[in-house]
N, C-alpha and C positions, 0 to 999 in steps of 0.2 A: 485539585483533583488531577491525578495522573491519567493521561489518555494515550493509548497506543493504537496505531493503525498499521495493518499489514496488507500489501497488495497480493493479488492472487498469483500463484505460481503458474508458469507456462507449462503446456503439455508436451509429452514426448513425441517423437516421430517414428513410431514403430520399432523401437529398439536401437535406432541409429544415433540418437542424441537425446539427452535429457532437456526438459524445459528449464528455463531460467527461474531462479527463486524470486518470489515477490519482494518488493521493497518494504522498508520499515521506517516509521516516523514516530517520535514520542515527544510529548510536551506536558508541562504542568500548567493547567488552566485555573486561574483564580475565579471562584464562583461565590455567589451569595444566595441565601435561601430565596426561593421563588423565581430565580433567574431562568429564562428560557435558553436552552443550549442549542448550538448549531446542529444541523441535520447530519446524521451519520449515514454514509454510503458504504455498502459492502460490495467489493468487487468479486466477480466470479472468476473462472479460470482466466488467467492473464489480464484480469481487470484491475481497475484503479479503485482504491478505498480512500475515504476521506472523512474528516471531522470538520464540516463546513469548509471555510477557506483557510482554517488554521493549520491543519495537518493533511498531507497527501502522501500516499504510497502507491506508486505505479506497479502494474503487474509485470511479471517476468515474460520474456519473449518465448513463444512456442518454438520448439526445435524444428530444424529443416531435416531433410533426409541425409544431409552430409555433416551437420554440426549442431552442437547444443545451443540452446537459446541464451541470450544475455539476461542478466538479473535486472530487477526493477530498481527504482530509486525512491528515496523518501525526502520530503521537505517539510519544514516547520516555519510558521510565521515568526518573525523577529519579535513579536509582541509577547510570545510565550516564554516562560522560564524553562 
């Protein structure tokens, strides 16, 4: 089963800089009928999203009044395809 997670994007700072984009992670999870799957967490603005401990995508950084925010990152467990 293909699973993708996206981190929440950061917010802007009143037109002076854009928020950073949320991170992204993707993996193929082997499943069998009846198997319980990991908890799915949905991140809000600048928040982290995850699929258990297997996939994590951090949120983008909210901009400051002088510069845009940095983008988020994504990580996947080495046990995934």
